N, C-alpha and C positions, 0 to 999 in steps of 0.2 A: 470721023477724020477731020471735019471742019473745025471742031472744038480743039483738036490737038494742034492744028495749024495756027489757030488764034493764040494758043498758049505759047507756041514756039516764037511767034512774033513779039508778044509782050515779054516773054522770058528773056529773049535776046536783048531787048531794050534795058531790062533790069540788069542783066549780066554785064553788058557793055558799060553801064553807069557805075557798077560796083568795081569793075576793073580799073576805071579811071580815078577811083576815089580811095581815101584812107580815113582813119579816125571816124568810124561809123557807129552811130547810135542804133541799137536794136530795142524795140519795145512792143508791147501789146496791151490789150485792154485791162482795166482795173478788175480785180478779182480774177486773175489769170487762171484759166482752166487748162486741161491737158493739151488742147490744140494750140492755145496761145503760147504755153511754155515750150512745147516740143517744136513748134515752128520757129520760134526765136533761137532755140538751141541749135536746131538743124541749120539755120541760116548762119549762125556763128561758126559752126563747124565747116561750112562751105568757105566762109571768109578766112578761117585759119589756113585752109589749103591754098587760098589765093594770096596768102601772105599779108593779109590786112589786119589792122588794129581795130578792135571793136569793143563796145561797152553795152552790156545787156542791163537795162534799167526798167524796173516796173514800179508803179506807185505802191503796190502791196507791201505792207510792213513785214509780212511773212508769206513767202511764196509756198504754195502747196507742196509739202514734203513727200507726198506720195510719189513725186517725180524726181526724187533726189538720186535715183539710180542713173539718170542721164548725165553724160559727161558735161562738165562745166556748169552744172546746176549751182554749185557753191560760188560761182563767179557772178551770179546775178545780183545786181545792186538793188536795194530798196531806195526809192527816191528820197533824198534829203535836200532841202533848199541850199544848204551850205556846200554841197558837192559841186565840183566843176570838172567837166569833161571837155577836152579839146576836140569837139565834134565838127566834122566837115560835112557829112551828110547823115540822113536818118533813113532807116528802113523800118516801117511800121507794119506790123502783121496782125491779122485777125481783128481789125478795128474799122468799123464802117463810118464812124464820125470822130472828129478830133477830140471832142469832149470825153469820149470813152477812154482816152489815155489818162484821164485824171490830171494830176499836177505835172506829169512828165511832159505835157504839151508846152510847158514853160521853157523847156530846154531844146525845143525843136529849132533847127536852123530855118533859114528862109525857104518858102515853098518850093523854089526852084531846085532845092537840094533834098527833097523828101520823096521817098518811094513808098508806095502803099501796096500791100499784098493781102487780099481779102476775098472772102466768099459770101459776104453778107450784102443785102441790098444797100446801095450807097446812100449815106446820110448827108455827107458834104464832101466836096472835092478839095481836100487839103494837101494833095500831093502833086508834084510835077509829073511823075510817072506812076501810073496805076495799073496793076495787074489784078483785075477783079473778075471773078467768075462765080455767079450765084449758083451755078450747077455743080461746082466743085464741092466735094464733101467737106473740105477743111482748108485752112491756110497752109497746113503742112503739105497737102497734096500739091499745091501750087509751088511751094518751095522745092519739092521733088522735081518738078518740071524744069526749074532753073538748074538744079544740080545735074539732071540728066544732060541738059544742053552743055553744061560746063565740062562734062566728060572727066570729072574728078573721080578718085577712088572712093567708093562707099565702103568704109570699114564697119565693124559691128557697132561702134559708138554712133555713127551717123545713121546706120540702119535702125538702131533702137529708137532714135528720135523720130525718124520718119514713120515707123510702124506705130509708135505711141500716139502721135498726133492724129493719125488716120483712124486707128482703132478706137480712140476716145470719142472723136466727133461723129463716128458712125454708130456708136453704141454697140461695139463688138460686131459690126456689120449687120446690125438689126434695124437701123433707121432707114427711112425712105431715101436719104441722100446717098446711100451706098451705091457705087457704080462698079462696072467691070474693071475700070481703070484702077480703082482702089484695091480690088482683089489682086490685080496683076502686080501693082507696086508692092503690096504687103507680101505677096508670094515671093517676090524677088528678095525682099528684106529677110525673109525666113531662110532662103537659100544662102544668103550672106552670113547668117548666124544668129538672127533674132530667135529668142525662145518665146513663142506666143503665150504659153501657159504661165510663164514667169511674169511677163508684163501684164497680162490680163488679171492675174491674181493680185499683183501689187496695186493696180489701178482700181479694180472693182471689188475685190474681196478681202481687203486688209483694213477693215474699219476697227476702231476701238470698241471695246465692250460697251462703253457708255453710249457711243454713237448708234450702235445696233439697237440698244434699248430705246433711244429716242426715235429711231425709225419705226420701231414697234408702236410707240405712243402715237406717232403720226398716223400710221395705218389704222389703229384702233379708233381714232377720232375722225376718220374720213367721213365726209358728208356728201350727199348728191343732191343736185338741183336740176331744174328745168326738165322735169320728167325723166330723171336719171341720165340725161345726156351729158351732164357736167359733174365731175367728181372733184371735190376740193379737200386738200389736206392743209391744215393750219397748225402752226406751232408758234407759241408766244415767246417773248424775249426771255422769260425766266426759265424756259425749258431747254434752251440751247446755249452752250458756252460758245464764246467767240471763235474758238479754234476748231469747232466741229462743223462749221457750215459746209465745207467742201466734202466732208464725209457723209453728209445726209442729202446731198444733191440728188441721189438716186430716187428720192421720194417724188421728184418731178416725173420720172418715168413710171413709177408705180401708180401715180394718179390717173394715168391713161390706160392702165392695164386691166380695167374692169370690162367684162363682156357687156357690150351694148353702149358703153361710154363713147362719147365723141370728142370731148375736150377734157383735159386734166389740168388742174391748177394746184400748184404747191406754193403756199404763202408762209413766209417766215418773218417774224418781227425781229429785225436786226438791231433796233433800239426802240425804246417806248414810242408807240404810235407811228413808227416808220417801217414799212414792209417791203421786202423783196419778193417779187412774184415771178414764178416760172410757169410758162404755159406750154402745153403739149396738145397735139391733135393727131388723130389717126384717120380722119376722113377729110373730105375736100373743104376744110375750114381754114381760113388764113388767120392764125393767131398773131402773126406779125402786125396785122391791122389793129388788133386789139391792143397790143403793146404800144403801138405808136400813138394811140390816143393819150397815153400817159407818159409820152416822151421816152418810151423804150424802143425796143426793136429786136431783130433776130431774123428768123426764117419763117416760111409759111407754116411749117409743122412744129417749130420750136422757137419760142421767143420769150422775152422777159421785160420787166419794168419795175418801177418802184413807186409806191403810193403811200401817202400819209393818211392817218385816220384810225378809227377803232376797227376791230375785227369785223363788226357788222357793216360799217361803212365801206371798208375795202372790198369785202365780198360782194356787197350790193353793186358797187361801181363796176367791178370786173364782170359780174353776171350780166349786167345791162349791155355791155359792149359785146360779150360773147353771144348773147341772144340775137343781136343784129346780124352776126355772121351765120348763125344757125338758120 
């Protein structure tokens, strides 16, 4: 009950601010995932009903097309320096620190006109109004709390966005961040008209033939370390095409799916000697602390960072920090 009261207070602050504003920038983190995309779209659909003008802008040159079934997906802009938007305020979602916005941070208005809605540990305080709850499953769940307070009509388009963000960031309700509140919200979205099988299939089970083959290569090359406590999947730059990164993200979850494993690591070389690392844990190990050593971040059980070096150097650095947590 206390958590819900806290949400109501912060949700009211956000809602009151939105009602007084127009020309609103909506954005989320670089390499936007399902929660980032869905929370921005859900917020946009709320603003539509409030009669507000808004612009959805991400740094990503190509936003993940698995989510193109969501209403207004095609209205998302990819950031271009030459673009100009008459922005009055900004609502930034699923972003713990301003640098994770990428180049979009260049078009942010003054801090007094910025709202932050997030569920990650705070990296910096770049907003005038912050609705942050580390216990929330997703930014989308927090957007729902604002929508509920606004008492607007939730049609199937908005329901699809809400369901999508929550189901994505809870891993189909399998991650430890799943709460009874998530189940309640998603149950309500199903009553409104969401088709769970359709959304789950589109997000999790519609990979390209080549992506599935790459997933197979990753699994076949999996290695374990530290007396089998840590499982590592590594894919080099030449194995992955640039448009397949979102399709093979599931390898991060496979890395922790080994009996007896405590930490999973998925490393992909996104350009020569530059690696993106996804960390997962299923015991009381804080992989967020590991990620922060390398200027990354995330959650206790799921985090990420980027490291330069050879395969051997990167694995060695990561294992050294994981061992400290073990």
